N, CA, C and O atoms as a Tripos MOL2 file, in Angstrom:
@<TRIPOS>MOLECULE
protein
  268   267    67     0     0
PROTEIN
NO_CHARGES

@<TRIPOS>ATOM
      1 N          -0.6510   10.8060   12.0400 N.3       1 MET1
      2 CA         -0.0680    9.7490   11.2360 C.3       1 MET1
      3 C           1.4320   10.0100   11.1030 C.2       1 MET1
      4 O           1.8510   11.1560   10.9410 O.2       1 MET1
      5 N           2.2320    8.9630   11.1690 N.am      2 SER2
      6 CA          3.6850    9.1100   11.0970 C.3       2 SER2
      7 C           4.1300    9.4390    9.6750 C.2       2 SER2
      8 O           3.3540    9.3410    8.7250 O.2       2 SER2
      9 N           5.3890    9.8280    9.5520 N.am      3 ASP3
     10 CA          5.9460   10.1590    8.2380 C.3       3 ASP3
     11 C           5.8820    8.9770    7.2870 C.2       3 ASP3
     12 O           5.5350    9.1420    6.1170 O.2       3 ASP3
     13 N           6.2160    7.7740    7.7800 N.am      4 ILE4
     14 CA          6.1880    6.5960    6.9100 C.3       4 ILE4
     15 C           4.7560    6.2780    6.5000 C.2       4 ILE4
     16 O           4.5140    5.8730    5.3630 O.2       4 ILE4
     17 N           3.8170    6.4560    7.4040 N.am      5 SER5
     18 CA          2.4060    6.2350    7.0620 C.3       5 SER5
     19 C           1.9660    7.1830    5.9550 C.2       5 SER5
     20 O           1.2830    6.7780    5.0140 O.2       5 SER5
     21 N           2.3570    8.4310    6.0730 N.am      6 GLU6
     22 CA          2.0250    9.4270    5.0460 C.3       6 GLU6
     23 C           2.6820    9.0790    3.7150 C.2       6 GLU6
     24 O           2.0660    9.2300    2.6590 O.2       6 GLU6
     25 N           3.9310    8.6150    3.7610 N.am      7 SER7
     26 CA          4.6350    8.2260    2.5330 C.3       7 SER7
     27 C           3.9350    7.0660    1.8400 C.2       7 SER7
     28 O           3.7760    7.0650    0.6190 O.2       7 SER7
     29 N           3.5200    6.0780    2.6280 N.am      8 ILE8
     30 CA          2.8110    4.9240    2.0680 C.3       8 ILE8
     31 C           1.4680    5.3740    1.4930 C.2       8 ILE8
     32 O           1.0870    4.9750    0.3930 O.2       8 ILE8
     33 N           0.7700    6.1980    2.2410 N.am      9 LYS9
     34 CA         -0.5280    6.7090    1.7810 C.3       9 LYS9
     35 C          -0.3680    7.4340    0.4460 C.2       9 LYS9
     36 O          -1.1510    7.2120   -0.4770 O.2       9 LYS9
     37 N           0.6310    8.2900    0.3400 N.am     10 ASP10
     38 CA          0.8890    9.0180   -0.9050 C.3      10 ASP10
     39 C           1.2410    8.0700   -2.0470 C.2      10 ASP10
     40 O           0.8180    8.2750   -3.1840 O.2      10 ASP10
     41 N           2.0220    7.0220   -1.7360 N.am     11 ALA11
     42 CA          2.4130    6.0440   -2.7530 C.3      11 ALA11
     43 C           1.2020    5.2770   -3.2770 C.2      11 ALA11
     44 O           1.1280    4.9620   -4.4650 O.2      11 ALA11
     45 N           0.2650    4.9800   -2.3990 N.am     12 VAL12
     46 CA         -0.9570    4.2730   -2.8100 C.3      12 VAL12
     47 C          -1.8380    5.1980   -3.6430 C.2      12 VAL12
     48 O          -2.3130    4.8100   -4.7100 O.2      12 VAL12
     49 N          -2.0540    6.4060   -3.1650 N.am     13 ILE13
     50 CA         -2.9270    7.3560   -3.8590 C.3      13 ILE13
     51 C          -2.3940    7.6990   -5.2470 C.2      13 ILE13
     52 O          -3.1790    7.9330   -6.1670 O.2      13 ILE13
     53 N          -1.0830    7.7320   -5.4100 N.am     14 SER14
     54 CA         -0.5200    8.0500   -6.7250 C.3      14 SER14
     55 C          -0.8640    6.9850   -7.7610 C.2      14 SER14
     56 O          -0.9240    7.2760   -8.9560 O.2      14 SER14
     57 N          -1.0910    5.7510   -7.3090 N.am     15 VAL15
     58 CA         -1.4250    4.6470   -8.2150 C.3      15 VAL15
     59 C          -2.9310    4.3890   -8.2390 C.2      15 VAL15
     60 O          -3.4980    4.0910   -9.2900 O.2      15 VAL15
     61 N          -3.5680    4.5020   -7.0890 N.am     16 LEU16
     62 CA         -5.0090    4.2240   -6.9520 C.3      16 LEU16
     63 C          -5.7120    5.4590   -6.3720 C.2      16 LEU16
     64 O          -6.1000    5.4550   -5.2040 O.2      16 LEU16
     65 N          -5.8760    6.5040   -7.1720 N.am     17 PRO17
     66 CA         -6.4200    7.7600   -6.6380 C.3      17 PRO17
     67 C          -7.8570    7.6830   -6.1280 C.2      17 PRO17
     68 O          -8.2730    8.5280   -5.3350 O.2      17 PRO17
     69 N          -8.6140    6.6940   -6.5650 N.am     18 SER18
     70 CA        -10.0190    6.6270   -6.1550 C.3      18 SER18
     71 C         -10.2820    5.6270   -5.0320 C.2      18 SER18
     72 O         -11.4370    5.3180   -4.7360 O.2      18 SER18
     73 N          -9.2210    5.1200   -4.4060 N.am     19 VAL19
     74 CA         -9.4080    4.1610   -3.3150 C.3      19 VAL19
     75 C         -10.1030    4.8710   -2.1410 C.2      19 VAL19
     76 O          -9.6940    5.9640   -1.7490 O.2      19 VAL19
     77 N         -11.1500    4.2510   -1.5820 N.am     20 PRO20
     78 CA        -11.8590    4.8760   -0.4520 C.3      20 PRO20
     79 C         -10.9400    5.0860    0.7600 C.2      20 PRO20
     80 O         -10.0140    4.3070    0.9870 O.2      20 PRO20
     81 N         -11.2020    6.1250    1.5180 N.am     21 GLU21
     82 CA        -10.3740    6.4750    2.6820 C.3      21 GLU21
     83 C         -10.2760    5.3270    3.6810 C.2      21 GLU21
     84 O          -9.2030    5.0690    4.2260 O.2      21 GLU21
     85 N         -11.3760    4.6450    3.9220 N.am     22 GLU22
     86 CA        -11.3850    3.5210    4.8640 C.3      22 GLU22
     87 C         -10.4600    2.3920    4.3830 C.2      22 GLU22
     88 O          -9.7130    1.8100    5.1690 O.2      22 GLU22
     89 N         -10.5230    2.1000    3.0950 N.am     23 THR23
     90 CA         -9.6610    1.0680    2.5080 C.3      23 THR23
     91 C          -8.2080    1.5090    2.5560 C.2      23 THR23
     92 O          -7.3210    0.7080    2.8520 O.2      23 THR23
     93 N          -7.9670    2.7740    2.2670 N.am     24 LEU24
     94 CA         -6.6120    3.3160    2.2950 C.3      24 LEU24
     95 C          -5.9980    3.1790    3.6870 C.2      24 LEU24
     96 O          -4.8490    2.7590    3.8230 O.2      24 LEU24
     97 N          -6.7560    3.5290    4.7050 N.am     25 THR25
     98 CA         -6.2720    3.4220    6.0830 C.3      25 THR25
     99 C          -5.9330    1.9810    6.4360 C.2      25 THR25
    100 O          -4.8840    1.7070    7.0180 O.2      25 THR25
    101 N          -6.8190    1.0680    6.0830 N.am     26 LEU26
    102 CA         -6.5890   -0.3500    6.3590 C.3      26 LEU26
    103 C          -5.3780   -0.8730    5.5880 C.2      26 LEU26
    104 O          -4.5950   -1.6630    6.1160 O.2      26 LEU26
    105 N          -5.2280   -0.4370    4.3530 N.am     27 LEU27
    106 CA         -4.0930   -0.8620    3.5330 C.3      27 LEU27
    107 C          -2.7710   -0.3710    4.1240 C.2      27 LEU27
    108 O          -1.8030   -1.1280    4.1940 O.2      27 LEU27
    109 N          -2.7280    0.8790    4.5440 N.am     28 VAL28
    110 CA         -1.5120    1.4300    5.1620 C.3      28 VAL28
    111 C          -1.1680    0.6470    6.4290 C.2      28 VAL28
    112 O          -0.0070    0.3040    6.6490 O.2      28 VAL28
    113 N          -2.1600    0.3650    7.2540 N.am     29 GLU29
    114 CA         -1.9260   -0.4100    8.4810 C.3      29 GLU29
    115 C          -1.4010   -1.8070    8.1530 C.2      29 GLU29
    116 O          -0.4910   -2.3070    8.8160 O.2      29 GLU29
    117 N          -1.9760   -2.4280    7.1350 N.am     30 THR30
    118 CA         -1.5520   -3.7700    6.7240 C.3      30 THR30
    119 C          -0.1070   -3.7570    6.2360 C.2      30 THR30
    120 O           0.6770   -4.6410    6.5820 O.2      30 THR30
    121 N           0.2380   -2.7680    5.4440 N.am     31 ILE31
    122 CA          1.6020   -2.6520    4.9190 C.3      31 ILE31
    123 C           2.5900   -2.4160    6.0600 C.2      31 ILE31
    124 O           3.6560   -3.0300    6.0920 O.2      31 ILE31
    125 N           2.2460   -1.5390    6.9870 N.am     32 LEU32
    126 CA          3.1240   -1.2880    8.1350 C.3      32 LEU32
    127 C           3.3020   -2.5480    8.9770 C.2      32 LEU32
    128 O           4.3900   -2.8090    9.4900 O.2      32 LEU32
    129 N           2.2380   -3.3200    9.1160 N.am     33 HIS33
    130 CA          2.2900   -4.5680    9.8840 C.3      33 HIS33
    131 C           3.2590   -5.5740    9.2530 C.2      33 HIS33
    132 O           3.7910   -6.4410    9.9460 O.2      33 HIS33
    133 N           3.4850   -5.4610    7.9550 N.am     34 GLN34
    134 CA          4.4110   -6.3580    7.2610 C.3      34 GLN34
    135 C           5.8740   -5.9820    7.5310 C.2      34 GLN34
    136 O           6.7840   -6.7240    7.1640 O.2      34 GLN34
    137 N           6.0930   -4.8430    8.1630 N.am     35 GLY35
    138 CA          7.4500   -4.4480    8.5240 C.3      35 GLY35
    139 C           8.0570   -3.3700    7.6500 C.2      35 GLY35
    140 O           9.2530   -3.0970    7.7500 O.2      35 GLY35
    141 N           7.2620   -2.7570    6.8000 N.am     36 VAL36
    142 CA          7.7700   -1.6850    5.9450 C.3      36 VAL36
    143 C           8.2090   -0.5170    6.8220 C.2      36 VAL36
    144 O           7.4500   -0.0320    7.6610 O.2      36 VAL36
    145 N           9.4490   -0.0760    6.6130 N.am     37 GLU37
    146 CA         10.0100    1.0170    7.4060 C.3      37 GLU37
    147 C          10.3230    2.2480    6.5710 C.2      37 GLU37
    148 O          10.5710    3.3250    7.1140 O.2      37 GLU37
    149 N          10.3120    2.0940    5.2530 N.am     38 SER38
    150 CA         10.5720    3.2190    4.3620 C.3      38 SER38
    151 C           9.8410    2.9890    3.0480 C.2      38 SER38
    152 O           9.3880    1.8820    2.7600 O.2      38 SER38
    153 N           9.7340    4.0420    2.2630 N.am     39 LYS39
    154 CA          9.0680    3.9290    0.9620 C.3      39 LYS39
    155 C           9.7910    2.9130    0.0770 C.2      39 LYS39
    156 O           9.1540    2.2240   -0.7200 O.2      39 LYS39
    157 N          11.1000    2.8160    0.2100 N.am     40 ASP40
    158 CA         11.8790    1.8460   -0.5790 C.3      40 ASP40
    159 C          11.4890    0.4040   -0.2640 C.2      40 ASP40
    160 O          11.6250   -0.4720   -1.1180 O.2      40 ASP40
    161 N          11.0090    0.1510    0.9440 N.am     41 ASP41
    162 CA         10.6020   -1.2050    1.3380 C.3      41 ASP41
    163 C           9.3480   -1.6820    0.6090 C.2      41 ASP41
    164 O           9.0590   -2.8790    0.6020 O.2      41 ASP41
    165 N           8.6060   -0.7730    0.0010 N.am     42 LEU42
    166 CA          7.3670   -1.1600   -0.6820 C.3      42 LEU42
    167 C           7.6110   -2.1710   -1.7970 C.2      42 LEU42
    168 O           6.7240   -2.9600   -2.1240 O.2      42 LEU42
    169 N           8.8010   -2.1530   -2.3780 N.am     43 GLN43
    170 CA          9.1170   -3.0930   -3.4550 C.3      43 GLN43
    171 C           9.1020   -4.5440   -2.9840 C.2      43 GLN43
    172 O           9.0490   -5.4580   -3.8070 O.2      43 GLN43
    173 N           9.1490   -4.7630   -1.6870 N.am     44 TYR44
    174 CA          9.1840   -6.1260   -1.1470 C.3      44 TYR44
    175 C           7.8030   -6.6640   -0.7530 C.2      44 TYR44
    176 O           7.6750   -7.8270   -0.3690 O.2      44 TYR44
    177 N           6.7790   -5.8240   -0.8500 N.am     45 ILE45
    178 CA          5.4170   -6.2710   -0.5420 C.3      45 ILE45
    179 C           4.9710   -7.2650   -1.6070 C.2      45 ILE45
    180 O           5.2510   -7.0900   -2.7930 O.2      45 ILE45
    181 N           4.2760   -8.3070   -1.1710 N.am     46 ARG46
    182 CA          3.7580   -9.3310   -2.0860 C.3      46 ARG46
    183 C           2.2360   -9.2410   -2.1400 C.2      46 ARG46
    184 O           1.5880   -8.7650   -1.2080 O.2      46 ARG46
    185 N           1.6850   -9.7130   -3.2600 N.am     47 GLU47
    186 CA          0.2420   -9.6260   -3.4760 C.3      47 GLU47
    187 C          -0.5550  -10.2700   -2.3440 C.2      47 GLU47
    188 O          -1.5530   -9.7100   -1.8900 O.2      47 GLU47
    189 N          -0.1230  -11.4330   -1.8920 N.am     48 GLN48
    190 CA         -0.8840  -12.1350   -0.8520 C.3      48 GLN48
    191 C          -0.9050  -11.3720    0.4750 C.2      48 GLN48
    192 O          -1.7680  -11.6220    1.3160 O.2      48 GLN48
    193 N           0.0280  -10.4540    0.6660 N.am     49 GLU49
    194 CA          0.0820   -9.6940    1.9150 C.3      49 GLU49
    195 C          -0.9550   -8.5670    1.9670 C.2      49 GLU49
    196 O          -1.3040   -8.0890    3.0460 O.2      49 GLU49
    197 N          -1.4400   -8.1520    0.8060 N.am     50 ILE50
    198 CA         -2.4230   -7.0630    0.7740 C.3      50 ILE50
    199 C          -3.7200   -7.4550    0.0660 C.2      50 ILE50
    200 O          -4.6260   -6.6350   -0.0750 O.2      50 ILE50
    201 N          -3.8050   -8.7040   -0.3760 N.am     51 ALA51
    202 CA         -4.9510   -9.1660   -1.1690 C.3      51 ALA51
    203 C          -6.2730   -9.1380   -0.4070 C.2      51 ALA51
    204 O          -7.3320   -9.0350   -1.0270 O.2      51 ALA51
    205 N          -6.2370   -9.2250    0.9060 N.am     52 GLU52
    206 CA         -7.4830   -9.2000    1.6800 C.3      52 GLU52
    207 C          -8.0460   -7.7860    1.8190 C.2      52 GLU52
    208 O          -9.1980   -7.6040    2.2150 O.2      52 GLU52
    209 N          -7.2310   -6.7990    1.4950 N.am     53 VAL53
    210 CA         -7.6380   -5.4070    1.6800 C.3      53 VAL53
    211 C          -8.1600   -4.7860    0.3790 C.2      53 VAL53
    212 O          -9.1320   -4.0300    0.3900 O.2      53 VAL53
    213 N          -7.5050   -5.1120   -0.7380 N.am     54 ILE54
    214 CA         -7.9120   -4.5470   -2.0260 C.3      54 ILE54
    215 C          -8.0640   -5.6560   -3.0650 C.2      54 ILE54
    216 O          -7.6260   -6.7870   -2.8540 O.2      54 ILE54
    217 N          -8.6880   -5.3150   -4.1840 N.am     55 ARG55
    218 CA         -8.9530   -6.2920   -5.2430 C.3      55 ARG55
    219 C          -7.6620   -6.6820   -5.9680 C.2      55 ARG55
    220 O          -6.6840   -5.9350   -5.9470 O.2      55 ARG55
    221 N          -7.6640   -7.8580   -6.6110 N.am     56 PRO56
    222 CA         -6.4540   -8.3650   -7.2700 C.3      56 PRO56
    223 C          -5.8260   -7.4000   -8.2800 C.2      56 PRO56
    224 O          -4.6050   -7.2390   -8.2960 O.2      56 PRO56
    225 N          -6.6310   -6.7640   -9.1100 N.am     57 ILE57
    226 CA         -6.0790   -5.8360  -10.1030 C.3      57 ILE57
    227 C          -5.4390   -4.6370   -9.4130 C.2      57 ILE57
    228 O          -4.3980   -4.1480   -9.8500 O.2      57 ILE57
    229 N          -6.0570   -4.1680   -8.3440 N.am     58 GLN58
    230 CA         -5.4680   -3.0620   -7.5860 C.3      58 GLN58
    231 C          -4.1260   -3.4850   -6.9920 C.2      58 GLN58
    232 O          -3.1680   -2.7120   -7.0010 O.2      58 GLN58
    233 N          -4.0610   -4.7010   -6.4820 N.am     59 CYS59
    234 CA         -2.7990   -5.2420   -5.9470 C.3      59 CYS59
    235 C          -1.7230   -5.2070   -7.0160 C.2      59 CYS59
    236 O          -0.6130   -4.7280   -6.7830 O.2      59 CYS59
    237 N          -2.0590   -5.7140   -8.1790 N.am     60 ARG60
    238 CA         -1.0740   -5.8020   -9.2670 C.3      60 ARG60
    239 C          -0.6080   -4.4230   -9.7140 C.2      60 ARG60
    240 O           0.5720   -4.2260  -10.0060 O.2      60 ARG60
    241 N          -1.5330   -3.4700   -9.7690 N.am     61 LYS61
    242 CA         -1.1590   -2.1010  -10.1370 C.3      61 LYS61
    243 C          -0.1520   -1.5330   -9.1330 C.2      61 LYS61
    244 O           0.8600   -0.9470   -9.5180 O.2      61 LYS61
    245 N          -0.4450   -1.7150   -7.8460 N.am     62 LEU62
    246 CA          0.4680   -1.2110   -6.8180 C.3      62 LEU62
    247 C           1.8280   -1.8770   -6.9090 C.2      62 LEU62
    248 O           2.8610   -1.2080   -6.9230 O.2      62 LEU62
    249 N           1.8200   -3.1950   -6.9710 N.am     63 LEU63
    250 CA          3.0840   -3.9280   -6.9900 C.3      63 LEU63
    251 C           3.9050   -3.5810   -8.2210 C.2      63 LEU63
    252 O           5.1300   -3.4840   -8.1380 O.2      63 LEU63
    253 N           3.2550   -3.3930   -9.3540 N.am     64 ASN64
    254 CA          3.9660   -3.0160  -10.5740 C.3      64 ASN64
    255 C           4.6010   -1.6310  -10.4220 C.2      64 ASN64
    256 O           5.7330   -1.4110  -10.8540 O.2      64 ASN64
    257 N           3.8720   -0.7110   -9.8130 N.am     65 ALA65
    258 CA          4.3900    0.6450   -9.6100 C.3      65 ALA65
    259 C           5.5410    0.6740   -8.6120 C.2      65 ALA65
    260 O           6.4190    1.5330   -8.6950 O.2      65 ALA65
    261 N           5.5370   -0.2640   -7.6680 N.am     66 TRP66
    262 CA          6.5500   -0.2730   -6.6110 C.3      66 TRP66
    263 C           7.7780   -1.1090   -6.9420 C.2      66 TRP66
    264 O           8.6870   -1.2150   -6.1190 O.2      66 TRP66
    265 N           7.8230   -1.6970   -8.1170 N.am     67 LYS67
    266 CA          8.9950   -2.5140   -8.5000 C.3      67 LYS67
    267 C          10.2110   -1.6440   -8.6810 C.2      67 LYS67
    268 O          11.2880   -2.1470   -9.0020 O.2      67 LYS67
@<TRIPOS>BOND
     1     1     2 1
     2     2     3 1
     3     3     4 2
     4     3     5 am
     5     5     6 1
     6     6     7 1
     7     7     8 2
     8     7     9 am
     9     9    10 1
    10    10    11 1
    11    11    12 2
    12    11    13 am
    13    13    14 1
    14    14    15 1
    15    15    16 2
    16    15    17 am
    17    17    18 1
    18    18    19 1
    19    19    20 2
    20    19    21 am
    21    21    22 1
    22    22    23 1
    23    23    24 2
    24    23    25 am
    25    25    26 1
    26    26    27 1
    27    27    28 2
    28    27    29 am
    29    29    30 1
    30    30    31 1
    31    31    32 2
    32    31    33 am
    33    33    34 1
    34    34    35 1
    35    35    36 2
    36    35    37 am
    37    37    38 1
    38    38    39 1
    39    39    40 2
    40    39    41 am
    41    41    42 1
    42    42    43 1
    43    43    44 2
    44    43    45 am
    45    45    46 1
    46    46    47 1
    47    47    48 2
    48    47    49 am
    49    49    50 1
    50    50    51 1
    51    51    52 2
    52    51    53 am
    53    53    54 1
    54    54    55 1
    55    55    56 2
    56    55    57 am
    57    57    58 1
    58    58    59 1
    59    59    60 2
    60    59    61 am
    61    61    62 1
    62    62    63 1
    63    63    64 2
    64    63    65 am
    65    65    66 1
    66    66    67 1
    67    67    68 2
    68    67    69 am
    69    69    70 1
    70    70    71 1
    71    71    72 2
    72    71    73 am
    73    73    74 1
    74    74    75 1
    75    75    76 2
    76    75    77 am
    77    77    78 1
    78    78    79 1
    79    79    80 2
    80    79    81 am
    81    81    82 1
    82    82    83 1
    83    83    84 2
    84    83    85 am
    85    85    86 1
    86    86    87 1
    87    87    88 2
    88    87    89 am
    89    89    90 1
    90    90    91 1
    91    91    92 2
    92    91    93 am
    93    93    94 1
    94    94    95 1
    95    95    96 2
    96    95    97 am
    97    97    98 1
    98    98    99 1
    99    99   100 2
   100    99   101 am
   101   101   102 1
   102   102   103 1
   103   103   104 2
   104   103   105 am
   105   105   106 1
   106   106   107 1
   107   107   108 2
   108   107   109 am
   109   109   110 1
   110   110   111 1
   111   111   112 2
   112   111   113 am
   113   113   114 1
   114   114   115 1
   115   115   116 2
   116   115   117 am
   117   117   118 1
   118   118   119 1
   119   119   120 2
   120   119   121 am
   121   121   122 1
   122   122   123 1
   123   123   124 2
   124   123   125 am
   125   125   126 1
   126   126   127 1
   127   127   128 2
   128   127   129 am
   129   129   130 1
   130   130   131 1
   131   131   132 2
   132   131   133 am
   133   133   134 1
   134   134   135 1
   135   135   136 2
   136   135   137 am
   137   137   138 1
   138   138   139 1
   139   139   140 2
   140   139   141 am
   141   141   142 1
   142   142   143 1
   143   143   144 2
   144   143   145 am
   145   145   146 1
   146   146   147 1
   147   147   148 2
   148   147   149 am
   149   149   150 1
   150   150   151 1
   151   151   152 2
   152   151   153 am
   153   153   154 1
   154   154   155 1
   155   155   156 2
   156   155   157 am
   157   157   158 1
   158   158   159 1
   159   159   160 2
   160   159   161 am
   161   161   162 1
   162   162   163 1
   163   163   164 2
   164   163   165 am
   165   165   166 1
   166   166   167 1
   167   167   168 2
   168   167   169 am
   169   169   170 1
   170   170   171 1
   171   171   172 2
   172   171   173 am
   173   173   174 1
   174   174   175 1
   175   175   176 2
   176   175   177 am
   177   177   178 1
   178   178   179 1
   179   179   180 2
   180   179   181 am
   181   181   182 1
   182   182   183 1
   183   183   184 2
   184   183   185 am
   185   185   186 1
   186   186   187 1
   187   187   188 2
   188   187   189 am
   189   189   190 1
   190   190   191 1
   191   191   192 2
   192   191   193 am
   193   193   194 1
   194   194   195 1
   195   195   196 2
   196   195   197 am
   197   197   198 1
   198   198   199 1
   199   199   200 2
   200   199   201 am
   201   201   202 1
   202   202   203 1
   203   203   204 2
   204   203   205 am
   205   205   206 1
   206   206   207 1
   207   207   208 2
   208   207   209 am
   209   209   210 1
   210   210   211 1
   211   211   212 2
   212   211   213 am
   213   213   214 1
   214   214   215 1
   215   215   216 2
   216   215   217 am
   217   217   218 1
   218   218   219 1
   219   219   220 2
   220   219   221 am
   221   221   222 1
   222   222   223 1
   223   223   224 2
   224   223   225 am
   225   225   226 1
   226   226   227 1
   227   227   228 2
   228   227   229 am
   229   229   230 1
   230   230   231 1
   231   231   232 2
   232   231   233 am
   233   233   234 1
   234   234   235 1
   235   235   236 2
   236   235   237 am
   237   237   238 1
   238   238   239 1
   239   239   240 2
   240   239   241 am
   241   241   242 1
   242   242   243 1
   243   243   244 2
   244   243   245 am
   245   245   246 1
   246   246   247 1
   247   247   248 2
   248   247   249 am
   249   249   250 1
   250   250   251 1
   251   251   252 2
   252   251   253 am
   253   253   254 1
   254   254   255 1
   255   255   256 2
   256   255   257 am
   257   257   258 1
   258   258   259 1
   259   259   260 2
   260   259   261 am
   261   261   262 1
   262   262   263 1
   263   263   264 2
   264   263   265 am
   265   265   266 1
   266   266   267 1
   267   267   268 2
@<TRIPOS>SUBSTRUCTURE
     1 MET1         2 RESIDUE 1 A MET
     2 SER2         6 RESIDUE 1 A SER
     3 ASP3        10 RESIDUE 1 A ASP
     4 ILE4        14 RESIDUE 1 A ILE
     5 SER5        18 RESIDUE 1 A SER
     6 GLU6        22 RESIDUE 1 A GLU
     7 SER7        26 RESIDUE 1 A SER
     8 ILE8        30 RESIDUE 1 A ILE
     9 LYS9        34 RESIDUE 1 A LYS
    10 ASP10       38 RESIDUE 1 A ASP
    11 ALA11       42 RESIDUE 1 A ALA
    12 VAL12       46 RESIDUE 1 A VAL
    13 ILE13       50 RESIDUE 1 A ILE
    14 SER14       54 RESIDUE 1 A SER
    15 VAL15       58 RESIDUE 1 A VAL
    16 LEU16       62 RESIDUE 1 A LEU
    17 PRO17       66 RESIDUE 1 A PRO
    18 SER18       70 RESIDUE 1 A SER
    19 VAL19       74 RESIDUE 1 A VAL
    20 PRO20       78 RESIDUE 1 A PRO
    21 GLU21       82 RESIDUE 1 A GLU
    22 GLU22       86 RESIDUE 1 A GLU
    23 THR23       90 RESIDUE 1 A THR
    24 LEU24       94 RESIDUE 1 A LEU
    25 THR25       98 RESIDUE 1 A THR
    26 LEU26      102 RESIDUE 1 A LEU
    27 LEU27      106 RESIDUE 1 A LEU
    28 VAL28      110 RESIDUE 1 A VAL
    29 GLU29      114 RESIDUE 1 A GLU
    30 THR30      118 RESIDUE 1 A THR
    31 ILE31      122 RESIDUE 1 A ILE
    32 LEU32      126 RESIDUE 1 A LEU
    33 HIS33      130 RESIDUE 1 A HIS
    34 GLN34      134 RESIDUE 1 A GLN
    35 GLY35      138 RESIDUE 1 A GLY
    36 VAL36      142 RESIDUE 1 A VAL
    37 GLU37      146 RESIDUE 1 A GLU
    38 SER38      150 RESIDUE 1 A SER
    39 LYS39      154 RESIDUE 1 A LYS
    40 ASP40      158 RESIDUE 1 A ASP
    41 ASP41      162 RESIDUE 1 A ASP
    42 LEU42      166 RESIDUE 1 A LEU
    43 GLN43      170 RESIDUE 1 A GLN
    44 TYR44      174 RESIDUE 1 A TYR
    45 ILE45      178 RESIDUE 1 A ILE
    46 ARG46      182 RESIDUE 1 A ARG
    47 GLU47      186 RESIDUE 1 A GLU
    48 GLN48      190 RESIDUE 1 A GLN
    49 GLU49      194 RESIDUE 1 A GLU
    50 ILE50      198 RESIDUE 1 A ILE
    51 ALA51      202 RESIDUE 1 A ALA
    52 GLU52      206 RESIDUE 1 A GLU
    53 VAL53      210 RESIDUE 1 A VAL
    54 ILE54      214 RESIDUE 1 A ILE
    55 ARG55      218 RESIDUE 1 A ARG
    56 PRO56      222 RESIDUE 1 A PRO
    57 ILE57      226 RESIDUE 1 A ILE
    58 GLN58      230 RESIDUE 1 A GLN
    59 CYS59      234 RESIDUE 1 A CYS
    60 ARG60      238 RESIDUE 1 A ARG
    61 LYS61      242 RESIDUE 1 A LYS
    62 LEU62      246 RESIDUE 1 A LEU
    63 LEU63      250 RESIDUE 1 A LEU
    64 ASN64      254 RESIDUE 1 A ASN
    65 ALA65      258 RESIDUE 1 A ALA
    66 TRP66      262 RESIDUE 1 A TRP
    67 LYS67      266 RESIDUE 1 A LYS
C-alpha cells in the first residue's frame, strides 16, 4: 500500500476504529479514486462520494473530523 493509502487508512481508523477491514479497503480505494493526493485533501471529500461505502452517520463523522 502506498504512503497516501496508509495515511488515509490511518485517518479513517482514528475516527472509525471498528470499521471492518474490507470496508476500510474499499473506502480508501474510493477516496483515492476521487483524486485525493494528500491527507490535507481529505477536507474536500463530500458525503455523496463515500456514501455507497459506509453508512450516513459514519460519513458525517469522517467529514466532521476532516474539516
